[in-house]
C-alpha positions, -999 to 999 in steps of 0.1 A, spaced: -287 -185 87 -296 -152 101 -278 -115 95 -267 -118 129 -258 -146 131 -236 -142 102 -217 -110 111 -208 -133 144 -193 -162 134 -173 -141 106 -161 -124 135 -150 -153 152 -130 -164 122 -113 -130 115 -106 -130 155 -98 -166 152 -70 -163 122 -59 -128 142 -44 -150 164 -32 -177 148 -11 -153 130 1 -136 162 6 -169 175 29 -178 143 49 -144 144 58 -150 183 63 -191 178 36 -201 203 22 -231 206 -11 -231 222 -16 -253 249 -44 -262 277 -47 -251 314 -39 -274 336 -62 -256 369 -68 -273 407 -103 -286 412 -119 -258 426 -122 -264 465 -156 -250 462 -161 -280 442 -148 -305 464 -171 -292 490 -197 -302 475 -186 -338 469 -184 -342 503 -209 -326 515 -230 -358 499 -213 -377 534 -227 -351 565 -244 -376 583 -278 -360 597 -296 -382 625 -328 -394 620 -336 -408 657 -315 -403 684 -285 -422 693 -294 -442 727 -328 -449 711 -315 -474 689 -286 -485 717 -319 -498 739 -334 -520 708 -321 -556 707 -304 -573 678 -332 -589 666 -349 -555 668 -321 -539 650 -320 -559 623 -357 -552 620 -348 -515 619 -326 -510 592 -345 -534 574 -373 -509 579 -346 -486 572 -340 -498 537 -377 -498 526 -375 -462 536 -343 -454 517 -355 -474 480 -391 -451 484 -368 -420 492 -350 -426 459 -381 -434 442 -399 -406 450 -362 -391 435 -353 -374 473 -321 -382 473 -310 -363 498 -341 -383 522 -324 -411 511 -289 -408 517 -292 -396 556 -313 -434 559 -282 -448 545 -262 -430 566 -285 -441 596 -282 -478 579 -242 -474 577 -242 -460 612 -260 -496 628 -242 -518 612 -208 -503 623 -223 -501 662 -239 -540 652 -203 -557 641 -180 -534 674 -208 -547 699 -193 -574 725 -198 -608 714 -193 -603 674 -172 -625 661 -151 -626 626 -170 -644 607 -203 -627 616 -179 -593 605 -177 -611 569 -212 -621 565 
């Protein structure tokens, strides 16, 4: 251990001893602080849920159900490829688009409850 490291450790030990003596003399019991989650951290966590459209909604609205199903399969493959390349933002965009398309399919007239469960 170097001399400067030894001096730093000794100083930390000295300060800790002074703090303990002060706490004992004044009846202080050290406690951990409890702070609310910083709102900037919440914003970072929620940023993953921002949806950025990949294609216009009109293009997918004009697709037949079969075309839309094939398009979803293609998007899922593109999402996996993006994740393999560590392009997580793009993979998240594909994921959000897939989710949007599946929700729209469920909301279309003629979809039965059994189809929604599947």
